[in-house]
KEVEXLO-521506 format. One line per field, with one value per atom (N, C-alpha, C): residue number from 0; residue in one letter; chain; atom name; x, y, z. Coordinates in steps of 0.05 Angstrom, whole numbers, plus 5000, padded with zeros to 4 digits. Each point is the difference from the previous one (the first is absolute). Last residue first. Layout:
<nodes>
n	c(NUM	...)
res	c(A	...)
chain	c(A	...)
atom	c(CA	...)
c1	c(X	...)
c2	c(Y	...)
c3	c(Z	...)
</nodes>
This chain:
<nodes>
n	c(111	111	111	110	110	110	109	109	109	108	108	108	107	107	107	106	106	106	105	105	105	104	104	104	103	103	103	102	102	102	101	101	101	100	100	100	99	99	99	98	98	98	97	97	97	96	96	96	95	95	95	94	94	94	93	93	93	92	92	92	91	91	91	90	90	90	89	89	89	88	88	88	87	87	87	86	86	86	85	85	85	84	84	84	83	83	83	82	82	82	81	81	81	80	80	80	79	79	79	78	78	78	77	77	77	76	76	76	75	75	75	74	74	74	73	73	73	72	72	72	71	71	71	70	70	70	69	69	69	68	68	68	67	67	67	66	66	66	65	65	65	64	64	64	63	63	63	62	62	62	61	61	61	60	60	60	59	59	59	58	58	58	57	57	57	56	56	56	55	55	55	54	54	54	53	53	53	52	52	52	51	51	51	50	50	50	49	49	49	48	48	48	47	47	47	46	46	46	45	45	45	44	44	44	43	43	43	42	42	42	41	41	41	40	40	40	39	39	39	38	38	38	37	37	37	36	36	36	35	35	35	34	34	34	33	33	33	32	32	32	31	31	31	30	30	30	29	29	29	28	28	28	27	27	27	26	26	26	25	25	25	24	24	24	23	23	23	22	22	22	21	21	21	20	20	20	19	19	19	18	18	18	17	17	17	16	16	16	15	15	15	14	14	14	13	13	13	12	12	12	11	11	11	10	10	10	9	9	9	8	8	8	7	7	7	6	6	6	5	5	5	4	4	4	3	3	3	2	2	2	1	1	1	0	0	0)
res	c(K	K	K	G	G	G	K	K	K	Q	Q	Q	M	M	M	Q	Q	Q	S	S	S	K	K	K	R	R	R	R	R	R	K	K	K	Y	Y	Y	D	D	D	E	E	E	W	W	W	M	M	M	D	D	D	I	I	I	A	A	A	Q	Q	Q	D	D	D	I	I	I	D	D	D	N	N	N	Q	Q	Q	Q	Q	Q	R	R	R	K	K	K	K	K	K	S	S	S	G	G	G	G	G	G	G	G	G	L	L	L	L	L	L	V	V	V	I	I	I	I	I	I	R	R	R	L	L	L	G	G	G	D	D	D	K	K	K	A	A	A	L	L	L	Y	Y	Y	I	I	I	R	R	R	Y	Y	Y	G	G	G	P	P	P	G	G	G	W	W	W	D	D	D	I	I	I	K	K	K	Y	Y	Y	E	E	E	G	G	G	I	I	I	G	G	G	R	R	R	F	F	F	W	W	W	E	E	E	V	V	V	N	N	N	S	S	S	F	F	F	N	N	N	G	G	G	Q	Q	Q	E	E	E	M	M	M	R	R	R	A	A	A	A	A	A	A	A	A	V	V	V	S	S	S	V	V	V	K	K	K	A	A	A	A	A	A	A	A	A	L	L	L	V	V	V	D	D	D	L	L	L	S	S	S	A	A	A	F	F	F	W	W	W	E	E	E	A	A	A	Y	Y	Y	P	P	P	S	S	S	S	S	S	G	G	G	D	D	D	P	P	P	L	L	L	L	L	L	L	L	L	E	E	E	K	K	K	V	V	V	Q	Q	Q	Y	Y	Y	V	V	V	M	M	M)
chain	c(A	A	A	A	A	A	A	A	A	A	A	A	A	A	A	A	A	A	A	A	A	A	A	A	A	A	A	A	A	A	A	A	A	A	A	A	A	A	A	A	A	A	A	A	A	A	A	A	A	A	A	A	A	A	A	A	A	A	A	A	A	A	A	A	A	A	A	A	A	A	A	A	A	A	A	A	A	A	A	A	A	A	A	A	A	A	A	A	A	A	A	A	A	A	A	A	A	A	A	A	A	A	A	A	A	A	A	A	A	A	A	A	A	A	A	A	A	A	A	A	A	A	A	A	A	A	A	A	A	A	A	A	A	A	A	A	A	A	A	A	A	A	A	A	A	A	A	A	A	A	A	A	A	A	A	A	A	A	A	A	A	A	A	A	A	A	A	A	A	A	A	A	A	A	A	A	A	A	A	A	A	A	A	A	A	A	A	A	A	A	A	A	A	A	A	A	A	A	A	A	A	A	A	A	A	A	A	A	A	A	A	A	A	A	A	A	A	A	A	A	A	A	A	A	A	A	A	A	A	A	A	A	A	A	A	A	A	A	A	A	A	A	A	A	A	A	A	A	A	A	A	A	A	A	A	A	A	A	A	A	A	A	A	A	A	A	A	A	A	A	A	A	A	A	A	A	A	A	A	A	A	A	A	A	A	A	A	A	A	A	A	A	A	A	A	A	A	A	A	A	A	A	A	A	A	A	A	A	A	A	A	A	A	A	A	A	A	A	A	A	A	A	A	A	A	A	A	A	A	A	A	A	A	A	A	A)
atom	c(N	CA	C	N	CA	C	N	CA	C	N	CA	C	N	CA	C	N	CA	C	N	CA	C	N	CA	C	N	CA	C	N	CA	C	N	CA	C	N	CA	C	N	CA	C	N	CA	C	N	CA	C	N	CA	C	N	CA	C	N	CA	C	N	CA	C	N	CA	C	N	CA	C	N	CA	C	N	CA	C	N	CA	C	N	CA	C	N	CA	C	N	CA	C	N	CA	C	N	CA	C	N	CA	C	N	CA	C	N	CA	C	N	CA	C	N	CA	C	N	CA	C	N	CA	C	N	CA	C	N	CA	C	N	CA	C	N	CA	C	N	CA	C	N	CA	C	N	CA	C	N	CA	C	N	CA	C	N	CA	C	N	CA	C	N	CA	C	N	CA	C	N	CA	C	N	CA	C	N	CA	C	N	CA	C	N	CA	C	N	CA	C	N	CA	C	N	CA	C	N	CA	C	N	CA	C	N	CA	C	N	CA	C	N	CA	C	N	CA	C	N	CA	C	N	CA	C	N	CA	C	N	CA	C	N	CA	C	N	CA	C	N	CA	C	N	CA	C	N	CA	C	N	CA	C	N	CA	C	N	CA	C	N	CA	C	N	CA	C	N	CA	C	N	CA	C	N	CA	C	N	CA	C	N	CA	C	N	CA	C	N	CA	C	N	CA	C	N	CA	C	N	CA	C	N	CA	C	N	CA	C	N	CA	C	N	CA	C	N	CA	C	N	CA	C	N	CA	C	N	CA	C	N	CA	C	N	CA	C	N	CA	C	N	CA	C	N	CA	C	N	CA	C	N	CA	C	N	CA	C	N	CA	C	N	CA	C	N	CA	C	N	CA	C	N	CA	C	N	CA	C	N	CA	C	N	CA	C	N	CA	C)
c1	c(1592	4973	4980	5100	4990	4973	5056	5003	4989	4994	5028	5005	4912	5010	5030	4957	4991	5010	5019	5014	4992	4953	5028	5016	4913	4999	5028	4992	4993	5001	5010	5024	4996	4926	5021	5024	4932	4992	5021	5012	5005	4993	4981	5029	5006	4910	5009	5030	4962	4990	5010	5019	5016	4991	4951	5027	5018	4913	4999	5027	4993	4994	5000	5008	5024	4996	4925	5019	5027	4934	4990	5020	5018	5004	4991	4987	5027	5004	4927	4998	5027	4992	4973	4998	5076	5001	4974	5020	5001	5000	5036	4976	5003	5049	4999	4974	5073	4974	5002	5076	4978	4972	5106	4977	4976	5110	4974	4978	5112	4978	4975	5111	4973	4980	5099	4994	4972	5039	5014	4991	4932	5029	5011	4909	5005	5029	4932	5026	5002	4907	5019	5025	4902	5021	5016	4910	5010	5019	4960	5008	5012	4928	5021	5005	4950	5004	5023	4939	5023	5004	4935	4991	5022	5034	4973	4992	5099	4984	4972	5094	4986	4986	5035	4999	4982	5059	4980	5002	5026	5009	4978	5027	4978	5011	5036	5004	4975	5025	4992	5007	5015	5009	4992	4982	4988	5006	5025	4990	4988	5047	5002	4990	4988	5002	4998	5025	4991	5005	5027	4972	4988	5091	4997	4971	5052	4980	4995	5052	4991	4977	5048	5010	4993	4972	5027	5012	4913	5017	5029	4932	5009	5018	4963	5019	5010	4932	5025	5021	4913	5011	5027	4951	5009	5014	4959	5025	5011	4917	5021	5027	4923	5008	5022	4961	5015	5010	4946	5026	5016	4912	5016	5028	4936	5008	5018	4961	5020	5010	4931	5025	5022	4927	4997	5028	4978	5008	4994	4989	4977	5007	5065	4980	4976	5066	5011	4980	4980	4998	5009	5010	4971	4996	5088	4990	4970	5040	5011	4989	4979	4986	5010	5001	5019	4984	4984	4992	5021	4998	5013	4993	4977	4983	5010	5047	4999	4982	5041	4986	4999	5074	4979	4988	5060	4992	4978	5071	4974	4996	5096	4981	4974	5104	4973	4981	5112	4980	4973	5089	4983	4982	5100	4976	4985	5073	4993	4974)
c2	c(1424	4998	4992	5020	4972	4997	5079	4991	4972	5042	4998	4991	5017	4976	4997	5077	4976	4975	5081	4999	4975	5019	4992	4997	5035	4971	4990	5092	4985	4970	5058	5001	4984	5011	4983	4999	5060	4972	4981	5091	4994	4972	5028	4998	4994	5016	4975	4996	5083	4978	4973	5074	5001	4978	5010	4990	5000	5038	4970	4989	5094	4988	4970	5046	5002	4988	5005	4980	5000	5066	4974	4978	5087	4998	4973	5017	5000	4996	5000	4985	5000	5047	5004	4987	4989	5025	5004	4900	5024	5024	4891	5016	5024	4901	5022	5015	4926	5005	5023	4956	4998	5003	4966	5015	4996	4993	4987	5018	4985	5019	4984	4981	4990	5023	5002	4994	4990	5026	5017	4996	4982	4995	5018	5003	4979	4992	5089	4985	4980	5040	5003	4984	5047	4980	5005	5030	5002	4976	5060	4974	5003	5061	4998	4970	5072	4975	5001	5068	5003	4975	5009	5012	5004	4993	4993	5013	5006	4991	4993	5013	5024	4993	4944	4998	5022	4974	5016	4997	4945	5004	5014	4989	5004	5007	4948	5018	5001	4981	4990	5020	5016	4972	4988	5093	4982	4970	5055	5012	4978	5026	4983	5015	5002	5017	4981	4985	4991	5021	4997	5008	4992	4979	5029	5010	4911	5008	5030	4912	5027	5007	4913	5019	5029	4915	5009	5021	4967	4976	5007	5066	4995	4977	5016	5021	4997	4943	4993	5021	5017	4978	4992	5064	5011	4979	4972	5015	5012	4959	4980	5013	5054	4990	4979	5033	5022	4991	4940	5003	5022	4988	4977	5002	5061	5007	4978	4984	5022	5008	4933	4991	5022	5007	4994	4995	4977	5021	4992	4945	5018	5021	4937	4986	5017	5033	4998	4987	5002	5026	4999	4922	5006	5027	4974	4985	5005	5040	5011	4986	4967	5025	5013	4895	5022	5025	4898	5020	5022	4926	4994	5019	5002	4982	4993	5061	4974	4980	5076	5001	4972	5042	4981	5002	5066	4993	4980	5008	5010	4992	5021	4980	5013	5017	5012	4977	5020	4979	5012	5055	4993	4977	5050	4986	4991	5084	4976	4989)
c3	c(9701	5012	4980	4996	5001	5012	4976	5028	5004	4916	5006	5029	4971	4987	5006	5032	5015	4987	4957	5025	5016	4921	4994	5025	5008	4992	4995	5017	5024	4994	4927	5017	5026	4942	4987	5018	5025	5005	4988	4983	5028	5007	4913	5004	5029	4976	4990	5004	5025	5017	4991	4945	5025	5019	4921	4994	5025	5005	4997	4996	5002	5026	5000	4918	5016	5027	4944	4990	5016	5018	5009	4991	4969	5029	5011	4905	5009	5030	4927	5026	5014	4916	5012	5028	4940	5016	5015	4978	4984	5019	5010	5000	4982	5049	4981	5002	5057	4988	4981	5045	5020	4987	4973	4990	5018	5017	5005	4990	4984	5000	5002	5020	4996	5002	5017	4972	4994	5089	4981	4971	5083	4997	4979	4992	5020	4997	4970	4997	5023	4951	5023	4993	4950	5002	5026	4928	5027	5005	4912	5009	5028	4932	5021	5005	4920	5013	5020	4946	5018	5016	4928	5026	5020	4902	5008	5026	4996	4977	5010	5046	4990	4974	5089	4971	4990	5095	4987	4970	5096	4972	4985	5107	4982	4972	5099	4977	4983	5113	4974	4978	5095	4996	4973	5028	5019	4994	4918	5025	5017	4894	5024	5024	4887	5023	5025	4889	5026	5021	4904	5004	5026	4975	4997	5003	5006	5019	4998	4950	4994	5018	4993	5019	4995	4955	4991	5018	5017	5000	4992	4993	5028	5002	4916	5007	5029	4970	4987	5007	5027	5016	4989	4951	5026	5017	4920	4994	5026	5006	4996	4994	5007	5026	4997	4921	5014	5027	4953	4986	5014	5028	5009	4988	4970	5028	5011	4916	4998	5028	4994	4988	5000	5077	4972	4988	5104	4982	4971	5081	4995	4979	5034	4984	4993	5060	4973	4981	5093	4988	4971	5048	4997	4987	5022	4978	4995	5076	4975	4976	5086	4994	4974	5027	4995	4993	5058	4979	4998	5066	4974	4978	5097	4985	4972	5059	5013	4985	4939	5026	5012	4930	5002	5028	4928	5027	4999	4919	5010	5029	4945	5009	5008	4948	5006	5006	5001	4997	5008	4961	5022	4993	4968	4992	5025	4980	5016	4990)
</nodes>
């Protein structure tokens, strides 16, 4: 199954994932891009799912992580990224952003 991979946009229009990605060096960015392409093709073998989100683990460098969630059957929302060093903080932020996204989406569907 092919997935559509999108970045989460905050109410101010910013993307936590894009900001994190922009901070990576060229080689790290290439590794992350390959991981995103694999997810787009339906390869979630490196993803651990918990508390409504997924953590894609990249075993390279400082142990990069991509935080994501599924929105429906074919959409993957990239919430952000980080490394093993800040893992719990990054997980907490990703969960908060995902909960906020679902609230905003629900309000939009109700026409508020």
